VEXLOMI-20758 format. One line per 8 residues: for each residue x, y, z of C-alpha. Coordinates in steps of 0.1 Angstrom, whole numbers, plus 2048, in hexadecimal, padded with zeros to 3 digits. Each point is the difference from the previous one (the first is absolute). Example, Ala and Ser with C-alpha at 12.3 -4.5 7.8 and 13.67 -1.06 7.14 Angstrom:
<pts>
87B 7D3 84E | 80E 822 7F9 .
</pts>
This chain:
<pts>
8EC C4F 038 | 81B 805 81C | 7F5 81E 80F | 7DD 7EE 7FF | 810 7E1 812 | 813 814 819 | 7DE 813 809 | 7EF 7DD 806 .
81D 7FB 818 | 7FF 81F 815 | 7D9 7F9 7FE | 804 7DA 80D | 81B 807 819 | 7EA 81F 810 | 7DF 7E9 803 | 812 7E7 811 .
812 815 81C | 7DA 80D 805 | 7F1 7DB 803 | 821 7FA 819 | 7F9 81F 80F | 7E1 7FC 80B | 801 7D7 80B | 81C 80E 814 .
7E9 819 811 | 7E6 7E6 804 | 81B 7EA 812 | 804 81B 819 | 7DE 800 809 | 7FB 7F1 826 | 7E2 7F1 7F4 | 80C 7EB 7E7 .
81E 7F8 80F | 7EA 7F1 81D | 7E9 7EF 7E7 | 81D 7EF 7EC | 813 7F6 827 | 7DF 7F1 80A | 7FD 7EC 7DF | 821 7F4 809 .
7F2 7F5 822 | 7E2 7EE 7F0 | 81D 7EB 7E5 | 81A 7FB 81B | 7E2 7F0 817 | 7F2 7EA 7E2 | 81F 7EE 7F8 | 80D 7E6 819 .
81E 7FF 7EE | 80A 827 800 | 7F7 7FF 829 | 81C 7F1 807 | 81C 814 7F3 | 806 819 81D | 80B 81D 7E6 | 7E0 7FE 7EB .
7EE 80E 825 | 81B 816 808 | 7FC 811 7DC | 7DA 804 804 | 806 80A 822 | 819 821 7F2 | 7E4 808 7E6 | 7E9 80A 81C .
81B 80C 818 | 80B 81D 7E4 | 7DF 809 7FB | 7FB 808 825 | 822 812 7FF | 7FF 812 7E0 | 7D9 80B 802 | 7FD 803 827 .
7E6 81B 7F8 | 7E9 7E6 7ED | 7E3 7EF 80B | 814 7E1 7F1 | 81C 805 81D | 7EE 7F0 81C | 7F0 7E2 7ED | 824 7FD 7F2 .
80E 7FE 825 | 7E5 7E7 807 | 803 7EB 7E2 | 827 7FE 807 | 7FB 7F8 825 | 7E5 7E1 7F6 | 819 7F4 7E6 | 81C 7FF 819 .
7E9 7E9 817 | 7F9 7EA 7E3 | 825 7FD 7FD | 80A 7F9 822 | 7E7 7E0 7FF | 816 7ED 7E3 | 822 815 80A | 7FE 7FF 829 .
81A 81E 801 | 7F9 815 821 | 80C 81E 7E5 | 7E0 7F9 7E9 | 7E9 801 821 | 810 820 809 | 7FC 810 7E2 | 7DF 7FA 7FF .
7F7 813 821 | 819 81C 7F4 | 7E7 804 7E4 | 7E0 801 813 | 80A 816 81A | 810 817 7E7 | 7DF 804 7F3 | 7F0 806 823 .
819 81A 808 | 7FF 810 7DB | 7E1 7FD 7FA | 7E8 7FD 81F | 7E2 80D 7F2 | 7FE 7E7 7E2 | 7E6 7E7 801 | 81B 7E7 7FC .
811 80A 822 | 7F1 7EB 81C | 7FF 7E2 7E3 | 828 807 802 | 800 802 829 | 7EF 7E4 802 | 815 7EE 7EA | 81E 804 814 .
7F6 7F9 81D | 7F1 7DE 7F3 | 820 7FB 7F6 | 810 807 822 | 7EC 7E9 80F | 7FE 7E6 7EC | 81E 7FB 7ED | 81D 81A 814 .
7F1 7EF 81E | 800 823 811 | 7DD 808 812 | 80E 81E 811 | 800 816 7E0 | 7E4 7E9 7F2 | 7EE 811 81E | 80D 822 7F8 .
7F5 7FF 7DF | 7DF 7EF 803 | 7F5 81F 81D | 80C 816 7DF | 7E5 7F4 7ED | 7E5 802 818 | 806 822 80B | 803 813 7E0 .
7EE 7EE 7EA | 7E2 7F9 816 | 7EC 805 7E3 | 814 7E6 7E9 | 7FA 7DA 7F4 | 81E 7F4 812 | 7F2 80D 825 | 7EE 7E1 80B .
820 7E7 7F6 | 817 815 813 | 7E9 801 81D | 7FD 7DD 804 | 825 7FE 7FF | 805 819 815 | 7EE 7EF 819 | 812 7E2 7FD .
81E 806 803 | 7FC 820 81C | 7F7 7E5 81C | 823 7F1 7F6 | 814 81D 800 | 7F7 810 81F | 819 80D 818 | 80F 7F0 81B .
7F3 811 823 | 81A 818 809 | 808 801 824 | 808 822 812 | 823 80A 80C | 804 81A 81A | 81C 816 7FC | 80C 7FA 822 .
805 7D9 7F3 | 80B 807 7DE | 805 7DF 7EE | 81A 7F7 7E9 | 7F2 804 7DE | 804 7E2 7E9 | 816 7FA 7E7 | 7F7 800 7DD .
7F3 7DC 7F7 | 816 7EF 7E1 | 7EE 7FF 7E5 | 805 7E2 7E5 | 80B 816 7E3 | 80E 7EC 7E0 | 800 81C 7E7 | 815 81F 80B .
7EF 81B 803 | 80B 826 7F1 | 809 81E 816 | 7F5 819 7EA | 801 822 812 | 809 815 81F | 7EE 81C 807 | 803 818 821 .
7EB 81A 815 | 814 815 816 | 7F8 813 820 | 812 811 81A | 7FD 7E5 81A | 7F4 7E9 7EA | 806 7EB 7DC | 7F1 7E7 7EE .
811 7E4 7E7 | 7E9 7EE 7EA | 80E 7E3 7ED | 7E9 7F3 7E1 | 804 7DA 7F6 | 7F0 7F3 7E9 | 7F0 7E5 814 | 804 7F4 822 .
81E 7F9 80E | 816 7F0 81F | 813 822 810 | 816 802 822 | 80A 81E 80F | 822 806 80F | 811 81B 811 | 828 80B 804 .
807 816 81B | 814 81C 7FC | 829 801 802 | 806 822 810 | 825 7FB 7FF | 801 7F4 7DA | 7E6 81D 7FD | 7E7 7E7 7EE .
7DE 807 809 | 7DF 7EB 806 | 7F5 7EA 7E1 | 7E0 7F3 7FE | 7FA 7E2 7E8 | 7E6 7E9 7ED | 804 7E1 7EE | 7EA 7F7 7E8 .
800 7DC 7F4 | 7F9 7F1 7E8 | 802 81C 7EF | 813 811 7E1 | 805 826 7FD | 7F2 817 7E6 | 81E 812 7E8 | 7F1 81D 80A .
810 801 827 | 822 7FF 7F5 | 802 822 80E | 7FE 80A 827 | 7E4 813 808 | 808 81F 812 | 7EA 80B 81B | 819 817 819 .
7E0 80A 815 | 813 800 820 | 7F3 7DE 809 | 80B 7EC 7E2 | 819 808 7EC | 7F9 7E9 7E2 | 7F6 7DF 7F4 | 80C 7E6 7EB .
7FA 7E0 7EF | 816 7E2 7F4 | 801 7DF 7F3 | 80E 7F4 820 | 7FE 7DA 7F7 | 7F4 7EC 7E7 | 7D9 800 808 | 805 819 81E .
7FB 829 7F9 | 80B 812 820 | 7F8 825 802 | 817 811 815 | 7F1 821 817 | 823 819 80D | 7EF 813 81B | 80C 81B 810 .
7EC 800 81E | 7E3 7EF 80D | 7EA 7F6 81F | 7EC 7E7 7F6 | 7F8 7ED 7DF | 7E2 7E7 7F9 | 7FC 7E7 7DF | 7E4 7F3 7F4 .
7EC 7F5 7DE | 7E3 808 7EE | 7EF 7EE 7E4 | 7ED 804 7DE | 819 80B 7F9 | 821 7EE 812 | 815 81B 811 | 812 801 81E .
805 81F 812 | 818 810 81B | 7F6 81C 813 | 818 813 813 | 7FD 817 81C | 81F 812 816 | 80E 826 7FD | 80F 80F 7E3 .
821 805 803 | 808 828 800 | 814 80D 7E5 | 825 80A 802 | 7F4 828 804 | 7E6 7F3 81A | 7E5 80E 7EB | 7EF 7F7 7DD .
80B 807 7E1 | 7E0 809 7EE | 7DD 7F7 808 | 7E8 7F9 7E7 | 7DC 80F 805 | 7E4 7EC 809 | 7ED 7FD 7E1 | 822 7F5 7EC .
804 7E8 820 | 7E0 7F0 7FA | 7FD 7FD 7DE | 821 7EF 802 | 7F6 7E3 81A | 7E2 7F9 7E7 | 814 7FB 7E3 | 819 7EF 816 .
81E 811 7FE | 810 814 822 | 809 820 80F | 80E 808 81E | 7E4 80C 814 | 800 81E 819 | 802 7F9 826 | 7E4 7FA 811 .
7F5 808 827 | 807 7E0 815 | 7DE 7F2 80B | 7F8 7F9 829 | 802 7DB 806 | 7DE 7F3 801 | 7EE 7EF 822 | 7F6 7DE 7FC .
7DE 806 814 | 7F5 824 7FC | 7E0 808 80E | 7FC 819 7E5 | 80D 801 7DA | 827 809 7FF | 7F5 822 7EC | 7F1 80A 826 .
814 7F2 815 | 81F 813 7F4 | 7EF 81C 7F1 | 808 7F7 7DF | 7F4 80A 7E3 | 7F7 7F3 7E1 | 810 813 7E3 | 805 7EE 7E1 .
7E8 7E1 7F2 | 806 7EF 7E5 | 7E0 7F4 7ED | 805 7DE 7E7 | 7E8 7FD 7E6 | 801 7D7 7F8 | 808 7F1 7DF | 805 817 7DE .
80B 7FC 7DF | 803 7DC 7F4 | 7ED 7F7 822 | 7E0 804 7FF | 7F7 7F6 821 | 7DC 7F0 806 | 7E4 80A 7E2 | 7DC 807 806 .
7E4 7EC 7EB | 7FF 81B 7EC | 825 805 7FD | 807 81B 818 | 827 7F9 806 | 80A 803 823 | 820 814 7F9 | 7EB 81D 7F6 .
7EB 801 81E | 81D 7FF 817 | 811 81B 7ED | 7DF 81B 802 | 7FC 7FA 824 | 824 801 809 | 803 827 7ED | 7DD 805 815 .
811 7F6 81D | 81E 814 7FB | 7F2 823 7FA | 7EA 7F9 822 | 821 7FB 814 | 814 81C 7F1 | 7E0 819 80A | 807 7F5 824 .
829 804 7FA | 80B 7E0 7FF | 81C 7F3 7E6 | 7F5 7E9 7E8 | 817 7ED 7E8 | 7EC 7E7 7E9 | 810 7E2 7F5 | 7F7 806 7DC .
7E8 81C 7F2 | 7F6 7F2 7E0 | 7F9 7DB 7EF | 824 7F3 803 | 80C 7E0 80F | 812 800 823 | 811 7DF 80B | 7F7 7FA 829 .
823 801 80A | 7FD 824 7F6 | 7DE 80A 811 | 80B 7FF 829 | 826 804 7F3 | 7F4 824 7F8 | 7EE 804 81E | 823 7F9 812 .
813 813 7ED | 7EA 821 800 | 7FF 7F8 82A | 7DB 800 7FC | 7E7 7FF 820 | 7E7 7EE 7F4 | 7F9 7E8 7DF | 7E1 7F8 7EE .
7F8 7E9 7E6 | 7E4 804 7EE | 7EB 7E1 7ED | 7DC 7F8 7F9 | 7F7 7D7 808 | 7F4 7E4 7EB | 7EF 7E2 808 | 7F8 7DF 7EC .
7DE 807 811 | 7ED 820 7EE | 7E7 803 81D | 820 80A 817 | 805 824 808 | 80D 815 81B | 81E 814 80A | 81E 7F4 816 .
824 809 80A | 81F 7EE 809 | 820 803 80E | 81E 7E6 7FF | 801 7E1 813 | 7FA 7DB 7F9 | 7DE 7F2 802 | 7EE 7DC 7FA .
7DC 811 7F3 | 7FB 7F0 7DF | 7EE 81E 7F0 | 81C 819 80B | 81B 7E4 7F6 | 7EA 803 7DC | 802 821 7FC | 826 804 80D .
808 7E7 7E2 | 7ED 814 7E6 | 810 81F 807 | 822 7F2 809 | 7FC 7E8 7DC | 808 7E4 812 | 7EF 7DF 810 | 7F6 7F9 825 .
820 7EC 802 | 812 81B 7F3 | 7F4 815 81D | 812 7E7 817 | 820 807 7EF | 800 822 810 | 7F1 7F4 821 | 823 7F7 810 .
80C 822 7F6 | 7E1 812 80D | 805 7F2 822 | 827 80E 7FD | 7F6 823 7F3 | 7E0 809 816 | 816 7FD 81E | 80B 825 7F9 .
7E2 808 7ED | 7E6 815 808 | 7E4 7E7 7FF | 7ED 80C 81E | 800 827 7EF | 7F7 7F1 7DD | 7E2 7F1 80F | 7F3 81D 816 .
808 815 7E0 | 7E8 7E6 7ED | 7E8 7FF 81B | 800 829 7FA | 7F8 800 7DB | 7E5 7E6 7FE | 7EB 813 824 | 800 81A 7E2 .
7FC 7F0 7E1 | 7DE 7F1 807 | 7E9 81D 80E | 815 813 7E6 | 7F2 7EE 7E3 | 7DC 7F4 811 | 7ED 81E 7EA | 80A 7F5 7E0 .
803 7D8 808 | 7E6 7FB 81C | 804 7D9 802 | 826 807 805 | 80E 7E1 816 | 821 802 815 | 818 7E5 7FB | 816 80A 81D .
825 80A 802 | 816 7E2 7FB | 822 7F2 7FD | 80D 7EF 7E0 | 81F 7FC 7F1 | 803 818 7E2 | 81E 804 7F2 | 7FA 821 7F9 .
801 80A 827 | 825 7EB 806 | 81B 816 805 | 7EE 821 812 | 80C 809 81F | 7E3 819 803 | 7DB 7F7 808 | 7F2 7F4 7E0 .
7E0 7F1 7F5 | 7EE 7F5 7DF | 7DC 80E 7FA | 7EB 7E9 7E8 | 7E1 81E 7F9 | 7E4 7EA 7EE | 7FE 7E1 7F2 | 804 805 7D5 .
7F3 7DF 7FA | 7DC 807 813 | 7ED 812 7E4 | 7F2 814 819 | 81E 80F 80C | 810 803 7E0 | 7E5 818 7F3 | 809 814 823 .
826 800 7F2 | 7F3 80E 7E4 | 7F2 81E 80F | 81B 81E 808 | 7EC 808 81E | 804 7E0 80D | 829 802 7FE | 801 81E 811 .
7EB 7F6 81D | 815 7E6 803 | 820 814 7FC | 7ED 817 81C | 7FC 7E0 812 | 826 7F8 804 | 80B 822 807 | 7ED 801 822 .
80F 7E1 807 | 822 80C 7FC | 7F7 824 812 | 7F0 7E7 820 | 81B 7E7 800 | 81B 821 7FD | 7EE 810 819 | 803 7E1 81A .
7D9 800 809 | 804 7D8 7FC | 80D 7EC 81C | 810 7E1 803 | 7E1 7F3 818 | 7E8 80B 7E5 | 814 7EB 7E1 | 804 7E0 818 .
7D9 800 807 | 7F5 809 7DD .
</pts>
C-alpha cells in the first residue's frame, strides 16, 4: 500500500510540474502578455478610484514596456510602445508632471525610430508632434515631426492632419531675413542669447575629430543650455599653453566624463570636463597651437561645436613618428576616433573674385573627392509612397559615382559604404581631415505635395526662400526657426569659405544632370542651384554641394528611382558635372547670369 501511495505521489508531482511548465510557457507568449496588459488597462480605465493612484498606472505601463524590451522582434513590441505612450500621456492629465509627457514622447519616438515600417509608426510620430505642440509648447519640434509624417508616410492616415498643422506652424516659424555681410566689414557675431532654463541639463559626452590643420570637438547635451567661451592666453615664462574653455549652465556632468580625453593631434593636447560650480560644467581644451577658433551650436539634439584651426606643433624629432594609412584614418574619423594624419601639401590662397574657377586660375588639379551618401542606418531619410527608402538610393548612386570618378583617375573617399549611421559632424570633418578637393552629398528630395518633381543642387549660404528652408529643416532634422540659430554662425564662417566656388560647382553639376536624365525622365524640371543652410555642409573649406537627385515623394520619380538604369544615369550626370568643374570651363560670370 505504501509503495502504491508513493508512486501516486510521484505521479501527482509530475502532473503538477507539467501543468506549471505549460502555464509558464503560455505566460511567456507575447500575445498573451499583451492581452493581459490590455485587460489591466481596461480595468484601470473603468475604475475612477483606481485611476487616482499613480502606482496603478505605472504598473500597467511597465507591463507594456517589458513586452517591448523582452520581445523586441515580435509584432507586439511596437503595439506595446504605442500603448505605453498613450498611458503616459493620460497619466499626465492627472499628474501634471513634465516627466510623464517626456516619457510619452520617448515611447512614441522609440516606436517610430525602431519600427519605422510598422503601421503605427506614423501615428506615433504624429502623437509625439501633438504633445510637443500642445503640452510641451515646443512648436519647432512639432513642425519637424509633422514634416516627418508627411514625407515618410504620404499614404498614412495621419498625413492630412499633419499637413494641416505643418502649414499652420510654417508661417509662425519662418526664419527672419538675413542681412548679407561683406568680408570687408566683418560684423561681430551676436552673443548667444541667454535661455530661461530652470532645470540643469546633463553634459553627456565629448567627441572629437582631428585633421592636420583642423580639429572639431563636439559637446553633447541632454537639452538646450547656455554656454560661454573664454580664452586664456599662453604664459611663455611659466611654460603654460593657451587654454580655451566653455562654461555650460545650468548643467551637471555625466559620471562617465570624469577622465580627461587625450587628443594629442598637434593642435589640441586633451579635453577635460568638471563640475566647476553647482550648476556650471566647465570644458577645458588644452591647446598646443592654434590660429582661430569658432564656437557654435546645433539643435535636435543640442550640442556645442568647437572648431580649432592652425598649424600643428612639430614633434621633437621634427618628423611624424607614426603615419596611419588613409583607409585607417577614414575608419577612425567615422567611428569618432583620432589618429595623427599625414601632412598635406599647402594650397594656394583663393582669389576673392576670380574670372574663372580657382582650379583654372591657379592650375590646380582636383584629385581627391569625398562622396557622401545622405542618411543611413537608423536614419532612413525620406520614404516614398511604395516604401522606397532614401538612404538606399543615396548609397547606390554614390557607389556608381565612385566607380565613374575612379575611372577618371580621381581618388574617391566615401563617408559610408554600407547601411550605417554617420553623424552629420563626421561627414565634412572627414573631408577636412583627408584634405579633399571637393565634397558631394547625395540626397533624394521629398515634398508634402505629391506632384512636385525635379532636380536641384545646393551650396552653403543663408536663404529666406520658404521652400528651401523647409527642405533644409527636413535634412537637418530641425525647424525653420532652428535654422535661424546657425545663420549668425554662417555669416562668420562663410567669410572664409568658398561660397563662390561652391556655387559654380553646384551649377556645373546641375547643368549636366538635366540633359543627362532627359531620355529616361522627359519631363524633368530644373529647380536651379540654390543657397541653403545645410548642417552637413558646415565646416567644409573645399567647394561643397548637396545634390537632390529627384523627388522620392513623387510616385512617377519614385518608380524611376527603383530603376538601376536611372540611378546610373544620375551618377553619370554628376560625374560629368565634376569633370566640367575640374577642367575649369564654367566662369564666375556665367554663374552670375544663371
